[in-house]
N, C-alpha and C positions, 0 to 999 in steps of 0.2 A: 163779114167777120171782123171783129175788132183787133187791130194790129197791137201785138205785143210790144212794149217799150222796156229797154234795158239801159241802164246807167248806173255808175258807180255812187253809192251812198256813204262810203266811208268818211268823207270830208264832212258832208252833212251832219252825220250822227256824232262826230267829234265837236262839230260846233254847239249843236244842241245838247250835248252832254255838259258841255263846259258851262253853258247857259243856265242848265237845270241844277248843276251842283253848287253853283255860286248864287243860286236863287234869284235868277234873273239879271246877270251879268250885263247883257247888251241894254237892257231898259235901264239899268242903275248908270251905266257909263255913258250911252249915247242918247239915252230918251231925252234929255232936256235941250238937246241941239236939234231935234226933229221938226220942231215947230208943228204946222199945219200939214206937213208933208205925208202923204198916205204911203203905207207900207215902208216908212222909213227904216225901222228896224230888220225887217226881212231884206230889204236892200243891203243893209250893212253885212248881215249874215252871209248874204249871196257874194258880196265882195271878199268876204273873209275865206269861205269855202274856195272859192275860185284861186286865191293865193296859195291855199294848201295844196291845190290840185294841179291842174294843167295851165294856169296863169292865162286864160284866155283874154283877148282884147275885149272891151266893153261891147263893141259892135258885134261880137260873136256869141254873146251870152245869150240874147234871143234865141238862137239856134238850139238851146237845150229844151229837151221836152218839158211840156206843161207839168208833169208829175214831179219834176226836180223842184219846181218852184212852189208846189204844193206842200213839199216837205219842209219848206223854209218858212211856211206861213203866209205866203202872197195871197191877196185877196182879190187884187185887181189887175187888169193887163198890166205889164211894166213896159217900159221904153228906154232906149239909150239916153234920151234926155234926162229922164227920171235917175238913171244910176250915175250918170256924170253929174247931176246936182248932187247926189248924194257923196260923192267923192269929194267934190269941191266942198261941201259944207263941213265934211271931216277934216279936211285940210286947213279950212279957215280957223276951226275951233280945236286945233291940235292940242293946244296947251291946256284947255279946258278938260279934254278927254284923258291927256295924261294924269291930270290932277285926281279925277275920278277913279281912274284905274288904281293910282296908288294908294288912295284911301280904301278901296275894297280889298286890295291883297294885304295891305296892312290890318284890316278888320278881321280877315280870316286867317291871320298869322302866316301867310304864305312868303314873307321876306326872310331870307336865310343871312347868315352872317358872312358867308363867302359869296363874293359876286364878282363875275367874269365879265370885263369890260373890253368891248372892241369896236373898231372904227372901220366904215367901209364907205363907198361911194356908188353912186350910179346916175347914168347919163341920160341927156334929153335929146331927142331928135329935133327938137325946134330950140328957139331961143327966145321964148316969151316969158319965161319964169324969172321973177325978180331975184330968186336965190341961184339961178344958174351962172356959174363961173368957170372959167378954165383953170385947172389944177391938175395934180398927180392923179391920173386916171388908172385906178384898179382894173377896170374893165378893158384895158388895152385900147381906149379911144381918145386919145389925146387931143383930137381936134373937136370933140364935143363938149358942149357946156354940161356941167354936172352939179350934184349937191352931195355933201357928205353928212353921214349920219353915224350916231354912236347908239349902242345899246348895252345895256346892264343886265345880265341874266344871272339869277341865283343858281347855287348848284343843284337846285331841284329842279332846275329847268324853266322856272316861272321868270318871264322879264319884268324887271322892276323901274326901268328908266329908259327912254328914248329921246335922243336930241337930234335935231337937224339944222344944219349950217350950211352957209354958202360953199359951193365947191373948191374955193380956194383956202379953205382953213385947214391948217395944219393939226394933227393930232394932239401936240402938245397943248395948243390953244383951245382945240375943241374939248380937252379933258376938263378944263375948268367949267365949261358949260355942263357936263356930264356929272362932275361932282356936285354942283350946286343942286341939280334935278335930282339925283340920287339921295342926296341928303335929307330929303322929306320922308323918307321912310327907312332909312338904314339905322340900326341901333348902334350904341356905340361899341367899340373894339371889332367892328365888322372888317373884314379882310378884302380888299380891293385887289383883284388879279388882273394885270394888263400888260401887254408886250413893249418893246423898247421905244415905239413909236410915241407914246406918251410919257416916257421915262424924262422927267426933268427935274433938277434939284428943287424948283420952287411948287412943282405938282406935287413931289413928296412931302414937302413942307406943309402945303395946303391940306394933304391927308392927314399927318400927324396932329396938327392944329385943330383937326375937327373931331379928334379922337378915335380915328380908324388906323388900320394897319395897312401894309401893302406887301405884294410880292409880285417882282417885275423883273424882266430881262435887262441886262446890262447892255447899252449901244456897242455894237461891234466896232471898236477901235483898238488897235494894234497894240499901243502901250499898256493899257490897263489889263488887257488879256494876257500879256506876255507876263506881267507881275503875277497875275492869280494862277496862271499855268505853272510858274516857277515855285509859288506857294503850295500849288497841289503836290508837286513832285517831291518836296521835302518835308511833308507832314503826314501824320497818320491818317489812314483813310477810313471812313465808314462804309459799309456795305448796306443798300437800300434797295428793295424791290419796288417798281413803279410801272404799272399797266404790264406785267409779266416780264419785265426786263430788268436785269441786274445793273445797279451803277454803284461806283464808288464814288464818295462824297468827303469833301473837304470843307470846314467852315472857317470864315475869317471875318473879323470885326474890323471895319473900316470907318473910323469916326462916327461911332454909334450906329452904323449900319451893318447888319449881319450879311454876309455874302457868302453864297453857296456854289461850289464848283463840282460839277457833275462830271462822270466818264463813263461810258459804256463800251466795251470792247466790241460787242455785237453791233452795236449802231454805227460805230466808226467804220466796220469792214463795210457795212452796207452803204454808208454815205460815199465812202470813197470808190466803190464799185460804180456807183450812180454818176459820179463826177467824171470818171474815167470814160464811160459810156457816152455821156454828153460831150466830152472833150473830142473823143473819136469822130462823132457826127459833126462837129464844128470843123474839123480837119477835112473830113471828105467834102464838106460845102466849099472850102477854100482850097481844094486841092490844086486849082489851077495856079494859084499864087505861090503856094507852099512848095509845088513841086520843082520850082526853080531853085530851092536852097536845100543844100544836104542837110541842115539842122532840122527842117521842116520833115523830111523823109524820116530821119532816125528816129525822131521823136514819136511820129506817128507808129512806126514799127514797134518800137518799145512799148507803147501802151497797148498796141492790138496784143502783142504777147502775153502783156501782164494780165489783161483782162480774160484771155483764153486760159491763161494758167489758173486764175482764181474761179473761173467757171469751171473747169475740170476739177479743182479741188473740191468745189461746191458738191458737184455730182457725186463724187467718189464717196465723200462723207454722209452724203444722203443715203446712199446704198448701205 
């Protein structure tokens, strides 16, 4: 009796649907780098579907049932060597692939004027990569070499630019490369949205000189924050609703740059409770050191009572 095979088809369907709706996306973007490699496009689809799902190591992909590979269009038996070569070729031709991708999304008018830009990093277990460098590790692996990467995604969820830099490149410097890459598809008056990691005077000047606008966070420095808070206290507030939360807002123009100061009573309460709980845990971990000081005991007891009181109030109001 033939044995039934069961596997998830969701990621495969998503990959094939995107390929179909864009009239052969994978062939248009990856086809020219395949050369004489057999089943190159199915290999690319397999790697893409795998990243969208369980993220199995390449050495484990051959454990998937044959029917899985049939859905992706494989014609011949595959091997780890073939998949590794495919991945290597994609990495070597990264800039060409990025150019083809940008041409395609521009052709289909999929580039929005609002672009979210963010930077992150990933680490290596080995040390053979020429891009691998020690730097600030977002993965909590400071002893591992890593690379940094940036991505620009439209408000419609479609990525428009991807950049890869060495592991010790800071966000402020990385942003310059991202701007050069994103400029190939962005329209004038587009809005670039990013956090304070890439916020610098030079970067903002480059954005404005390129004909774009920006929305960013101010770096957390005590001096500027104090002045803005004082301005908030003494000026008329506007009420706005963002993601279901009520905020009061005050605007201030500083040297031609519009600053927005937001405050939410609900989020303030939530943030303070979270900080208090974290601080109590820190006190518990260091109780051997703190128990020798009267100040440590008093502070810990005060915070415990305050959190208990806040939790009690929350429970009552919930009822």
